[in-house]
C-alpha positions, 0 to 999 in steps of 0.5 A: 868355671870348669870344676871337672879337674877338681872333681876328678881329683877329689874322687882320687882322694876320697875317704871312701869311693863312690863311682856313681858320684864321680863326674863321668857318672853324675853329670849325665844323671843330672842331665837326664833325670832333672825332670824326674828329680826337679829339687836335686842339686849338688853342694860343693865344698871348697878348701878356701874362697879361691876355690883352689881345692874341692874337698866335698861333693854332696848330691842332695835332694828335698822331699816334702814328707818324712815317713809319711809325715809332712816335713821338709826332708833333705837327703842325699840324692840317688836315682834308680841306677845309683845303688850307693849314697856315700858322698865324695869327701877328701880324706885329709879334709873330713871335718871341714867338709862335714862342718861346711855341710851341717853349717849350710844345713842348719843355717840355710835350710828349714829341713826337719831331718837330714839323711844319708841313704845307702851307706856302708856302715863298716867303712871309714865314712860312717865311722868319721860321721859318727864321731863328728855328729857325736861331738856336735850333739846331733841325734843320729839314727842308723835305720833300716840296716841290711846286708848285701853280697860283697866279694873280697877274698884272697882265694883263687876261684877254684879254692873259693868254690871249694871253701864256700860251696858244697860238692852238690852245688859245684857239680850242678855248676859244671852240669849247667855249663856242659848242658849249655855247651850242647847248644853250641859253641860257648865263648866268653869276651871281656872289655877290661878297664882301659879298653875302648874297642867296639864300645858302641857294639858292647853298649848296644848288645847290653841294652838290647839284651836287658830290654828284651827280658823281664827288666824291660817288661818291668820298666827297670831296664836301662833302655826302658825310657828314652832319657834313661837310655841316653843316660846309660849310653853316656854313663858306659862310654864315660866309664870306658873313657876314664878306664873304669869300665869292665863288661863281660859277655857270654855267647852261644854261636856268637850270639850274646846270651848273658852280659855283665856291667861293672864299674871301677872306682877312682881309688879302689874296688869295683861295683856290679851295677847290672847283669842281663841274660837271654831268657830263652836260655834260662834253663842253663842259668846263664846269669850264674855262669856269667857270674862264675866268669866274673868271679874268675876275673876278680879272684884269679886276674886280680883286677881289683881288691873287692867287688860290691854286688850293689844287689838287693838284700837276700838276692836269690842268685848272688847271695849263693855265689858270694860268701862275704857281706857288706853291712848297709844302712840309712842314717837319719840326723837331726837338724836345728828344727824344733821338731827334728829330734822328737821326730827322729825319736818317735820314728825310731820308737815306732820302728822298734815297736813294729819289729817287736810286734812282728817278732812275737 
């Protein structure tokens, strides 16, 4: 049975978007990371036994420990390059999808705890999940909350910079660009949603640029390993074919020195997965200048309503450029296991005690 059409329709009707769980992104991830994550699988929820409509898609994984405690632990599956964990749930079938998930969890697994990791805590998914779990009497703990940069403004770029950056910072940005222009002809190029021109060259340039820098040395670049490079090539081409890719490039004398990789969701919004730059030009902050071009396209061209940075908390660069924040968190939920609720309560107590101790 070909589930791709139903999967794509679900993505277009989702309660909350997640491009990393759409078919063009998740299928290559499953194919390329199956050895790294041998216990990962996808739970599908259909509206009826005839499989007429897909109403829920939950990528899941099993782990053998929960906060170092030996326990069967079930959670949403994310690989290294998937910074969002919101499952795809049809907006008109939210409760049936949750019912199916937790019925399966309670009846078919021996999981002690279930978790959703990397979830926006101010979105519709978490609101509906909280209502559902409360109605069922489940124990829920929203742990490890943090904020990450989030771009959402009606202002034009220049007004945004005036409103959120001091004069000294704005002058520094102008100075950086002027100094870079002294090195040669500076040019910008973009591959916008729906465009496929020279896609192979775009993929090659980005992977090569990222691999040549510190991410390559650290092993977090998309081309660091053969299977990850194959995943990246499939991922980027799949996004382009679905009209959900946006790539930016800054060059000096036609040599790429900074590139940015963004994905659009099927419904709304964009997600900034990666940025790479030539470290020989580090003195000119090419990543910052690349982000300014991204800011212009987002705010002035109106390509999408908002962009999630997908960045770590307190990111040293993007947090200074974008003023808005998205609240994120990991959500732990009890199961039918006898030790489930005591374990969640114990871990919450230990976490709160540790935070109190650190704050003293």
